[in-house]
Structure formats: C-alpha cells, structure tokens
C-alpha positions as CSV (number, residue, x, y, z in Angstrom):
1,X,15.8,16.1,19.0
2,X,15.5,19.0,16.6
3,X,18.0,17.5,14.3
4,X,16.0,14.2,14.2
5,X,12.8,16.0,13.4
6,X,14.6,18.0,10.7
7,X,15.9,14.8,9.2
8,X,12.5,13.2,9.3
9,X,10.9,16.2,7.5
10,X,13.8,16.1,5.0
11,X,13.3,12.4,4.3
12,X,9.5,12.8,3.9
13,X,10.2,15.5,1.3
14,X,12.8,13.3,-0.3
15,X,10.4,10.4,-0.7
16,X,7.8,12.6,-2.5
17,X,10.4,14.3,-4.6
18,X,12.1,11.0,-5.6
19,X,8.8,9.5,-6.6
20,X,7.8,12.5,-8.7
21,X,11.1,13.6,-10.3
22,X,12.1,10.1,-11.2
23,X,8.5,9.0,-12.0
24,X,9.3,6.1,-9.8
25,X,6.2,5.0,-8.0
26,X,6.8,1.6,-6.5
27,X,5.1,-1.0,-8.7
28,X,6.3,-3.7,-6.4
29,X,6.0,-7.3,-5.3
30,X,7.2,-8.9,-2.2
31,X,8.9,-12.2,-2.4
32,X,7.7,-15.1,-0.2
33,X,9.6,-15.5,3.0
34,X,12.1,-18.2,1.8
35,X,12.5,-17.0,-1.8
36,X,15.9,-15.4,-1.4
37,X,17.6,-17.9,0.9
38,X,20.1,-19.1,-1.7
39,X,21.9,-17.7,-4.7
40,X,20.0,-20.1,-7.0
41,X,16.7,-18.8,-5.7
42,X,17.7,-15.2,-6.4
43,X,19.0,-15.9,-9.9
44,X,15.7,-17.7,-10.7
45,X,13.2,-15.3,-9.2
46,X,14.5,-11.8,-10.4
47,X,14.0,-12.3,-14.1
48,X,10.5,-13.6,-13.4
49,X,9.7,-10.5,-11.4
50,X,10.9,-8.3,-14.3
51,X,8.7,-10.3,-16.7
52,X,5.6,-9.6,-14.5
53,X,6.0,-5.9,-15.0
54,X,7.4,-5.0,-11.5
55,X,9.8,-2.1,-11.2
56,X,10.7,-2.9,-7.5
57,X,11.1,-6.1,-5.6
58,X,10.8,-6.3,-1.8
59,X,13.3,-8.9,-0.6
60,X,14.0,-10.2,2.9
61,X,17.4,-9.8,4.5
62,X,17.7,-12.7,6.9
63,X,19.7,-12.1,10.1
64,X,20.1,-15.9,10.8
65,X,21.8,-16.3,7.4
66,X,23.8,-13.1,7.5
67,X,25.3,-13.7,10.9
68,X,25.3,-17.5,11.5
69,X,28.2,-17.1,13.9
70,X,28.2,-14.2,16.3
71,X,30.4,-11.4,14.9
72,X,31.0,-13.0,11.5
73,X,28.9,-11.6,8.7
74,X,28.2,-13.2,5.3
75,X,26.7,-10.8,2.7
76,X,26.5,-13.3,-0.2
77,X,22.7,-13.1,-0.5
78,X,22.6,-9.3,-0.2
79,X,25.2,-8.9,-2.9
80,X,23.5,-11.4,-5.2
81,X,20.2,-9.7,-4.8
82,X,21.7,-6.3,-5.7
83,X,23.6,-7.7,-8.6
84,X,20.6,-9.6,-10.0
85,X,18.3,-6.6,-9.6
86,X,20.7,-4.3,-11.3
87,X,21.0,-6.7,-14.2
88,X,17.2,-6.7,-14.6
89,X,16.9,-3.0,-14.1
90,X,14.9,-3.4,-10.9
91,X,14.9,-1.5,-7.6
92,X,15.1,-3.3,-4.3
93,X,13.5,-2.6,-0.9
94,X,15.3,-4.8,1.7
95,X,13.2,-6.1,4.6
96,X,15.2,-6.5,7.8
97,X,14.1,-9.8,9.3
98,X,16.0,-9.1,12.5
99,X,14.7,-9.6,16.0
100,X,11.0,-9.7,15.0
101,X,9.2,-11.2,12.0
102,X,5.4,-11.4,12.4
103,X,5.9,-10.8,16.1
104,X,8.1,-13.8,16.6
105,X,11.9,-13.9,16.9
106,X,12.1,-16.8,14.3
107,X,14.8,-15.2,12.1
108,X,17.3,-14.5,15.0
109,X,20.4,-16.7,14.7
110,X,20.7,-19.9,16.6
111,X,23.3,-18.4,19.0
112,X,20.8,-15.7,19.9
113,X,17.8,-18.1,20.3
114,X,19.7,-20.5,22.5
115,X,21.0,-17.9,25.0
116,X,17.9,-16.9,26.8
117,X,19.9,-15.5,29.7
118,X,21.7,-12.9,27.5
119,X,18.7,-12.4,25.2
120,X,15.6,-12.7,27.4
121,X,12.1,-13.4,26.1
122,X,8.9,-11.5,26.5
123,X,6.4,-13.1,29.0
124,X,2.7,-13.1,29.5
125,X,1.2,-11.9,32.8
126,X,1.3,-15.5,34.1
127,X,5.0,-15.8,33.4
128,X,4.8,-17.9,30.3
129,X,7.9,-17.2,28.1
130,X,7.2,-16.4,24.5
131,X,9.2,-16.9,21.3
132,X,9.5,-13.1,21.2
133,X,12.6,-11.4,22.3
134,X,12.0,-8.6,24.9
135,X,12.5,-5.1,23.5
136,X,13.4,-4.0,27.0
137,X,16.7,-5.9,27.0
138,X,19.7,-3.8,26.0
139,X,21.5,-7.1,25.0
140,X,18.8,-7.8,22.5
141,X,18.9,-4.3,21.1
142,X,22.7,-4.2,20.8
143,X,22.9,-7.6,19.0
144,X,20.2,-6.4,16.6
145,X,21.7,-3.0,16.2
146,X,25.2,-4.4,15.4
147,X,23.8,-6.7,12.7
148,X,21.6,-4.1,11.2
149,X,24.3,-1.5,11.1
150,X,26.6,-4.0,9.4
151,X,23.9,-4.5,6.8
152,X,23.5,-0.8,6.2
153,X,27.2,-0.3,5.9
154,X,27.5,-3.1,3.4
155,X,24.7,-1.7,1.3
156,X,26.3,1.7,1.3
157,X,29.6,0.1,0.0
158,X,27.8,-2.0,-2.6
159,X,25.3,0.6,-3.8
160,X,26.6,4.0,-2.7
161,X,24.4,6.1,-5.0
162,X,21.2,4.2,-4.1
163,X,20.8,3.1,-7.7
164,X,19.3,-0.2,-6.7
165,X,18.4,-0.2,-3.0
166,X,15.8,2.6,-2.5
167,X,14.3,1.9,0.9
168,X,14.6,-0.2,4.0
169,X,12.0,-1.9,6.2
170,X,13.0,-2.2,9.8
171,X,11.8,-5.5,11.3
172,X,8.6,-7.1,10.1
173,X,5.1,-6.8,11.6
174,X,6.3,-6.0,15.1
175,X,3.7,-6.8,17.8
176,X,2.9,-8.9,20.9
177,X,0.8,-12.0,20.6
178,X,-0.9,-13.9,23.5
179,X,-0.6,-10.8,25.6
180,X,-1.2,-7.1,25.0
181,X,2.3,-6.3,26.4
182,X,5.4,-7.8,27.7
183,X,5.3,-8.8,31.4
184,X,8.9,-9.9,31.8
185,X,10.9,-8.5,34.8
186,X,12.6,-5.9,32.5
187,X,9.3,-4.9,31.1
188,X,7.7,-4.6,34.5
189,X,10.5,-2.4,35.7
190,X,10.0,0.0,32.7
191,X,6.2,-0.1,33.2
192,X,6.5,1.0,36.8
193,X,9.1,3.7,36.0
194,X,6.8,5.2,33.4
195,X,3.9,5.1,35.9
196,X,1.8,3.9,33.0
197,X,-1.2,2.7,34.8
198,X,-1.6,6.1,36.5
199,X,-1.5,7.8,33.1
200,X,-3.5,5.5,30.9
201,X,-5.2,2.8,33.1
202,X,-4.7,-1.0,33.2
203,X,-6.8,-2.5,30.4
204,X,-5.5,-4.2,27.3
205,X,-5.6,-1.0,25.2
206,X,-3.6,1.0,27.8
207,X,-1.1,-1.9,27.8
208,X,-0.9,-1.7,24.1
209,X,-0.1,1.9,24.1
210,X,2.8,1.3,26.5
211,X,4.1,-1.5,24.3
212,X,3.8,0.6,21.1
213,X,5.9,3.4,22.6
214,X,8.4,0.9,23.8
215,X,8.7,-0.9,20.4
216,X,8.9,2.5,18.7
217,X,11.8,3.6,21.0
218,X,13.6,0.4,20.2
219,X,13.2,0.9,16.4
220,X,14.4,4.5,16.7
221,X,17.8,3.2,17.7
222,X,18.0,1.2,14.4
223,X,16.6,4.1,12.4
224,X,19.2,6.6,13.8
225,X,22.0,4.2,13.0
226,X,20.7,3.8,9.5
227,X,20.6,7.6,9.1
228,X,24.2,8.0,10.2
229,X,25.4,5.2,7.9
230,X,23.4,5.4,4.6
231,X,20.6,7.9,4.6
232,X,17.5,6.6,2.8
233,X,13.7,6.2,3.4
234,X,12.8,3.9,6.3
235,X,9.5,2.4,7.2
236,X,7.8,-0.1,9.5
237,X,4.9,-2.4,8.5
238,X,1.9,-3.4,10.5
239,X,-0.4,-6.5,10.7
240,X,-3.9,-5.1,10.9
241,X,-6.1,-5.1,14.0
242,X,-9.0,-6.7,12.2
243,X,-12.0,-9.0,12.7
244,X,-12.9,-7.6,16.1
245,X,-9.9,-9.0,17.9
246,X,-8.3,-7.5,21.0
247,X,-4.7,-6.5,21.6
248,X,-2.7,-9.7,21.8
249,X,-5.2,-11.6,19.6
250,X,-3.8,-9.4,16.8
251,X,-0.2,-8.3,17.0
252,X,-0.6,-5.8,19.7
253,X,1.3,-2.5,19.6
254,X,2.6,-2.6,16.1
255,X,2.6,0.5,13.9
256,X,-1.2,0.6,13.7
257,X,-3.1,3.7,12.6
258,X,-4.7,4.1,16.1
259,X,-1.2,4.1,17.6
260,X,0.4,6.6,15.2
261,X,1.0,9.2,17.9
262,X,2.9,6.8,20.1
263,X,5.0,5.5,17.1
264,X,5.7,9.1,16.0
265,X,6.8,10.1,19.5
266,X,9.0,7.0,20.0
267,X,10.4,6.7,16.4
268,X,10.6,10.2,14.8
269,X,13.2,9.0,12.3
270,X,10.8,6.5,10.7
271,X,9.3,8.0,7.5
272,X,6.3,5.7,6.9
273,X,4.0,3.5,8.8
274,X,2.8,1.0,6.3
275,X,-0.3,-1.3,6.4
276,X,-0.2,-5.0,5.3
277,X,-3.7,-5.4,3.9
278,X,-5.1,-8.9,3.6
279,X,-8.6,-8.6,5.1
280,X,-11.7,-7.3,3.4
281,X,-12.3,-3.6,3.5
282,X,-9.3,-2.6,1.4
283,X,-10.5,1.0,1.0
284,X,-11.0,1.5,4.7
285,X,-7.6,0.2,5.7
286,X,-5.9,2.3,3.0
287,X,-7.6,5.5,4.1
288,X,-6.4,5.0,7.7
289,X,-2.8,5.2,6.6
290,X,-3.2,7.9,3.9
291,X,-2.8,10.9,6.3
292,X,-2.6,14.1,4.3
293,X,-0.8,17.3,5.1
294,X,-2.1,19.0,8.3
295,X,-1.1,22.4,9.9
296,X,-0.5,20.7,13.2
297,X,2.1,18.5,11.7
298,X,4.2,21.5,10.6
299,X,2.8,21.5,7.1
300,X,4.2,18.1,6.2
301,X,2.5,14.9,5.1
302,X,1.8,12.9,8.3
303,X,1.9,9.6,6.5
304,X,2.0,8.8,2.8
305,X,0.3,5.6,1.9
306,X,2.6,2.7,1.0
307,X,1.3,-0.9,1.0
308,X,4.2,-3.3,1.2
309,X,2.0,-6.3,1.5
310,X,-1.4,-7.1,0.1
311,X,-3.1,-10.4,-0.7
312,X,-2.0,-11.4,-4.2
313,X,-5.2,-12.3,-6.0
314,X,-7.3,-11.5,-9.1
315,X,-8.3,-8.2,-7.4
316,X,-4.8,-7.0,-6.8
317,X,-4.5,-5.0,-10.0
318,X,-7.6,-2.9,-9.5
319,X,-6.7,-2.3,-5.8
320,X,-3.3,-0.9,-6.9
321,X,-5.1,1.4,-9.3
322,X,-7.3,2.6,-6.5
323,X,-4.4,3.2,-4.1
324,X,-2.5,5.3,-6.6
325,X,-5.6,7.2,-7.9
326,X,-7.3,8.0,-4.6
327,X,-4.3,8.4,-2.3
328,X,-1.4,9.1,-4.5
329,X,0.3,6.1,-2.9
330,X,4.1,5.8,-2.9
331,X,3.8,2.1,-3.8
332,X,1.8,-1.1,-3.8
333,X,3.2,-4.6,-3.4
334,X,1.3,-8.0,-3.5
335,X,2.9,-10.5,-1.1
336,X,4.4,-13.8,-2.3
337,X,4.0,-12.8,-5.9
338,X,6.7,-15.3,-6.8
339,X,4.4,-18.2,-5.7
340,X,1.1,-16.8,-7.1
341,X,-0.7,-18.4,-10.1
342,X,-0.9,-16.8,-13.5
343,X,-4.6,-15.7,-13.0
344,X,-3.6,-13.7,-10.0
345,X,-0.4,-12.2,-11.3
346,X,-2.0,-11.2,-14.6
347,X,-4.1,-8.6,-12.9
348,X,-0.9,-7.1,-11.4
349,X,0.9,-7.1,-14.7
350,X,-2.1,-5.5,-16.5
351,X,-2.5,-2.8,-13.9
352,X,1.2,-2.0,-13.6
353,X,1.2,-1.6,-17.4
354,X,-1.4,1.1,-17.2
355,X,0.3,2.8,-14.2
356,X,3.6,2.8,-15.9
357,X,2.0,4.7,-18.7
358,X,0.2,7.1,-16.3
359,X,3.5,8.1,-14.7
360,X,4.2,10.0,-17.9
361,X,1.1,12.1,-17.5
362,X,2.0,15.3,-15.6
363,X,-1.5,15.6,-13.9
364,X,-1.2,12.1,-12.5
365,X,2.0,13.0,-10.8
366,X,0.4,16.2,-9.5
367,X,-2.4,14.2,-7.9
368,X,-5.3,15.5,-10.0
369,X,-6.9,12.1,-9.6
370,X,-9.6,9.9,-8.0
371,X,-9.5,6.2,-7.3
372,X,-12.4,3.9,-8.0
373,X,-12.8,0.4,-6.4
374,X,-16.1,-1.5,-6.6
375,X,-17.4,-4.9,-5.6
376,X,-20.7,-6.7,-5.4
377,X,-21.8,-4.7,-2.3
378,X,-20.0,-1.4,-2.8
379,X,-20.9,-0.7,-6.4
380,X,-21.3,3.0,-6.9
381,X,-19.5,6.3,-6.2
382,X,-20.7,9.8,-7.2
383,X,-17.9,12.4,-7.8
384,X,-18.6,16.1,-8.3
385,X,-16.0,18.0,-10.2
386,X,-17.2,21.6,-10.6
387,X,-19.9,21.5,-13.3
388,X,-19.6,17.7,-13.8
389,X,-21.3,15.0,-11.8
390,X,-19.8,11.6,-12.5
391,X,-21.7,8.5,-11.5
392,X,-19.1,5.7,-11.3
393,X,-20.2,2.1,-11.0
394,X,-19.1,-1.5,-11.2
395,X,-19.3,-2.7,-14.8
396,X,-21.7,-5.5,-13.7
397,X,-24.3,-2.8,-12.8
398,X,-24.9,-3.0,-16.6
399,X,-27.3,-5.9,-17.0
400,X,-26.3,-7.2,-20.4
401,X,-23.3,-9.2,-19.1
402,X,-24.6,-12.6,-18.0
403,X,-22.2,-12.7,-15.1
404,X,-24.0,-9.7,-13.6
405,X,-27.1,-11.7,-12.6
406,X,-26.2,-15.5,-12.8
407,X,-25.0,-15.8,-9.2
408,X,-21.3,-15.3,-10.0
409,X,-19.2,-13.5,-7.4
410,X,-18.3,-10.2,-8.9
411,X,-14.6,-9.6,-9.4
412,X,-13.6,-6.1,-8.1
413,X,-13.5,-3.3,-10.6
414,X,-11.3,-0.3,-10.3
415,X,-9.6,2.6,-12.0
416,X,-7.7,5.8,-11.8
417,X,-9.7,8.8,-13.0
418,X,-7.6,11.9,-14.0
419,X,-8.9,15.4,-14.6
420,X,-7.0,16.8,-17.6
421,X,-9.1,20.0,-17.9
422,X,-12.7,21.2,-18.1
423,X,-14.8,18.5,-19.6
424,X,-11.6,16.4,-20.2
425,X,-10.7,13.2,-18.4
426,X,-8.6,10.0,-18.5
427,X,-10.0,6.8,-17.2
428,X,-7.5,3.9,-16.7
429,X,-8.7,0.6,-15.3
430,X,-10.9,-2.4,-15.5
431,X,-14.5,-3.3,-14.8
432,X,-16.0,0.2,-14.4
433,X,-18.6,2.4,-16.1
434,X,-19.1,6.2,-15.7
435,X,-21.9,8.5,-16.9
436,X,-21.6,12.3,-16.8
437,X,-24.2,14.9,-16.0
438,X,-24.5,18.5,-15.0
439,X,-25.5,19.1,-11.4
440,X,-29.0,20.2,-12.4
441,X,-29.4,17.2,-14.7
442,X,-28.4,14.9,-12.0
443,X,-30.9,16.5,-9.6
444,X,-33.7,15.9,-12.1
445,X,-32.7,12.5,-13.4
446,X,-35.2,9.6,-13.4
447,X,-34.2,6.2,-12.1
448,X,-35.1,3.4,-14.5
449,X,-35.0,-0.3,-14.2
450,X,-33.0,-1.5,-17.2
451,X,-33.5,-4.8,-19.1
452,X,-30.7,-7.0,-20.3
453,X,-30.5,-5.0,-23.5
454,X,-29.7,-1.9,-21.5
455,X,-33.0,-0.2,-22.3
456,X,-35.7,0.7,-19.7
457,X,-38.2,-2.1,-19.0
458,X,-41.8,-1.2,-19.7
459,X,-43.7,-0.1,-16.6
460,X,-40.6,0.0,-14.4
461,X,-39.7,3.7,-14.5
462,X,-39.6,5.3,-11.1
463,X,-39.6,9.1,-11.3
464,X,-37.6,10.8,-8.5
465,X,-37.7,14.3,-10.0
466,X,-40.0,16.9,-8.6
467,X,-39.6,19.1,-11.7
468,X,-42.5,19.1,-14.2
469,X,-40.3,20.8,-16.9
470,X,-36.6,20.1,-17.4
471,X,-34.4,23.0,-16.4
472,X,-30.7,23.7,-17.2
473,X,-28.2,22.1,-19.5
474,X,-27.0,18.5,-20.1
475,X,-23.7,16.9,-20.7
476,X,-22.9,14.6,-23.6
477,X,-20.0,12.6,-24.7
478,X,-18.0,14.5,-27.4
479,X,-15.6,11.6,-27.8
480,X,-14.3,8.5,-26.0
481,X,-11.0,7.3,-27.4
482,X,-8.9,4.4,-26.3
483,X,-5.3,5.6,-26.0
484,X,-1.8,4.7,-25.0
485,X,0.4,7.2,-23.2
486,X,3.9,7.6,-24.7
487,X,7.0,8.3,-22.7
488,X,6.7,12.0,-23.8
489,X,3.3,12.2,-22.1
490,X,1.4,12.4,-25.4
491,X,-1.9,10.5,-25.9
492,X,-1.5,8.1,-28.7
493,X,-4.9,7.2,-30.4
494,X,-5.8,3.6,-30.6
495,X,-9.5,3.4,-31.4
496,X,-12.8,5.3,-31.0
497,X,-15.4,4.0,-28.6
498,X,-18.9,4.9,-29.9
499,X,-22.2,3.2,-30.7
500,X,-22.5,0.0,-28.7
501,X,-19.2,0.6,-27.0
502,X,-20.6,3.8,-25.3
503,X,-24.3,2.7,-25.3
504,X,-25.0,5.2,-28.0
505,X,-23.3,8.1,-26.1
506,X,-24.7,7.4,-22.6
507,X,-21.5,6.4,-20.8
508,X,-17.8,5.4,-20.9
509,X,-16.9,1.9,-19.8
510,X,-14.2,-0.6,-19.5
511,X,-15.4,-4.2,-19.2
512,X,-14.4,-6.8,-16.6
513,X,-11.3,-8.5,-17.8
514,X,-10.3,-5.6,-20.0
515,X,-7.5,-3.2,-19.1
516,X,-7.7,0.1,-21.0
517,X,-7.0,3.9,-20.9
518,X,-9.9,6.0,-22.2
519,X,-9.6,9.7,-23.1
520,X,-13.1,11.2,-22.5
521,X,-14.2,14.6,-23.7
522,X,-17.5,16.1,-22.9
523,X,-19.7,18.9,-24.3
524,X,-22.6,20.8,-22.9
525,X,-26.0,21.4,-24.6
C-alpha cells in the first residue's frame, strides 16, 4: 500500500511538472464516440483538429473493435491514431471504452455480451438484469484487465517515450442506472460481507457509497496494471449528479465530488477525478473538482481540475479561459468537437489561441491568476489585490451595445486575469470590462445609472457614500495596450486602447465577439 501511495504522489507531481516544464496544458477536444472507428475516419479528423487549434485530442479506444475474437487483438486503429497525431504534432489521450461507457456495457465485444453466465449483469432490487456488467464478477474483471493490459503494452511499444500518448482514461462515466447499486447475487454477497447497512444505513445514498467503493476497487486493478506496464497519468471521468436527481437517476457511484473519499480509498493509483460538465452552473461544477493542496493530504494537491468533456458551444472558449485562470486547470476539452458547427468551434479556436500565448508568460504558469466568467444572471465579480480593487463585469453591463437591452440572450463573457506586478496586469479574453479603484475609493464610490452613451442619466444618481469629503487616493489607467505574447515571453505591442476604447480612462474592456490580450498599467493620484 505504501508503494501505491508513493506512486500516486509521484504521478500527481509528474502531472504538474509536465504541464509546467513543457508548457503543455491540454487545449483539447474529445472526438464523438464513433469518430475513430475506421482508418479513414482517423485520417480525416486529425488534420481538422490541428486546424482548430487543439494541441491534444481525446480519442476512444474501443474494446469491441480491438478484441473482436476473444484473445485475438487488432491494434490497427490505435496505431493509426498515434501515427496521425504524430504527423500533426498533436498529443493523444486514449479513452478506454472497456466494460463501461456511460454506465452501460455497450462497447464490450459480442463474445462478452452474449455469455451472461461467464460475464453476469448487474441487477435491480427486483431482479431485473441490466445492460451493465457486474463489477463484482472476477470473470468480468479478468476479461477487461487482459484487454486493457494488452492495450497498455502496445502503446508502450508504439510510443515508448510518451511523445504522443500522454494520459489514459480508464472506462467512461462509470455508474449505476435504474438502481443506486447492483443487487445481483455476487453484489449481495459482497454487501453482506462488508456489513454495509450496519455502517452506513440502507437508503439510496448509503447504497451509492457501497457501489462507489466497489467500482473504485475494480478500477484500481486496471490502474495498477497500467502502472506496471507503462507509467503515465491516469484518470476517471464522471457524469454529474445534477438537476435534483437521486442515485440511479443519475449514474450512481461514479467518481463524483461527494464520493471522492471512497474513490481515493478504493483507487489510490488514479491521479485525477474529472468532471464532464454539460449542465448549467459551470463555475460550481468546476470548483467541486478543483481541490487544492491540504495538510491532511500529505501536502499534495488532492485533485487538480481537468475537464475532459464539456458541451461544445459558443461559450466553450470563455469557459476554458475561466478554468485555466481560476483553477490552473490541467486541461479543457469540448466533447464531439469534430461534429460541432463553425460558430461553436470558433470560440474554442480563439480562446486556445490566447491560452497558447499565455503559456509563455511565466506568471501564468505560476498561477498568479484569476478566472472570470459572466452571464446574464451572474454578471459581476469584485477582486481585491492588495491596494487594487477590480470590479469585473460582463461587457453587456455597458449600456451602449444594443444587444445589452434588446432582449437578446447574453453570450457568456470570460477571461484570464494575470498579476504581473504592482499596478500591472494582463487581461486575456472576450466580453468583459474591468475598472480599478483603491480600497478607499471603492468604499466611497457613488452608484450611477448610466445612459446608452455611457454617461450618468440626469436625476438618477444614487449616492451610497457616507463621506461628505473624499478621502484617500484614486487609481487611474496609465496605459492599456493590446499585445501579443511571443514565444520568448515578451509582450509585443499591437495598439493603444485609449479615448473611446477605454471610456476616456475609466476602464479596460474587451467586447463580446472580440478575443484580445490587454496589458494594463495603473497609477495612483
């Protein structure tokens, strides 16, 4: 056990060191489920992914196509993926679609599916068999383990220095549906042996904990095999417990944030628990998986944020910027990016272009950052940085853009904000505006209703200050320059933003639909 824990700590450190030393954050995209099922598919899709600005592609590895006949392996698709990625100078994360994919055992080979005696199914409490192989069957485990081990061995032979394949996902969105836990005879035997009801009770959430520990123990066998064969970062992904659903209505017992202790106990060799975020509330979901360094975890990061799947949409780009800026994420990856329309992929391409530049900024790599993400309801954030109070808002809080008030749904705005030094910042993103004040100035500020020209409307000034005489100092914009960041980390001047572009020195802003990096310098008076 000590050796396993040591390896886990070593791999967590490796993930962080790899991302920083190689400046390789995962600017990823996950292919749709059937996008790599033929050589022609792979040859067509990889150049397109490169053209979109990705540096990493998440690609399924299909058990049913890799072992169509028991004991006979065909690695044609694996080889083609690695070769095509190498040709395009892309990295690959393989997703093991083994026993479970989105809870179901749909990617198991036909010989596995048809032999329910050897490879039993999970059952509901009423005895209904499910299209979900039971994790309590040793036959299920050994068949999965044999195929996964063969895959890892082949990857080691094909890419021994990990020049292309940088990480492995074990299974996909593990979880029970229709029932919080498996009630098959093998599962009931394990449940009684653990005396689970005596420890935790008998409701759905107690059943979910039992199932989470059981799934994690299963995954640990595959993770240990991977470690012995070809040591690289490993993760499992989770479908979220959203929309007020109960265990079994969502995929119960997956690597969810509220089950992290059971997953860590059962699968210590797994480096990351990763959320697949499709629902609203992106910031909340991300924060649940961005678990910082804590003393009780031995001084290591408990879980670094990695988002292997997120809805591919017009908001994907700003969500990526937020994840990297706020949580120093390892990576971000919209799902089915190969099938998305140009309007949706454009935001990813634009954001990844900015992030690729930011990787050359040392302070970005050191985490001297904040992330901003706004929508129509969540439109403001106040950040205090020593003697600077930054009021950050959605761009449409400025009234002069017609889309702000014409009933349009606001696209999300987001950015990475980097502290370069005292009174010195970088802002990279789209659809945001920031003003800068001293703490005393912020305390004494007056709230004004602005007209569409950006000036206060007559008779609509609401004074919130209790001060009769202004006290203290103010901050002003010394300069706001649009820049590009070179590979050497230097800021290359493009143009000065002043006058109308800074509302005569009142704020720095990047409009909706624009993707820019601004170098902002302040002065005090």
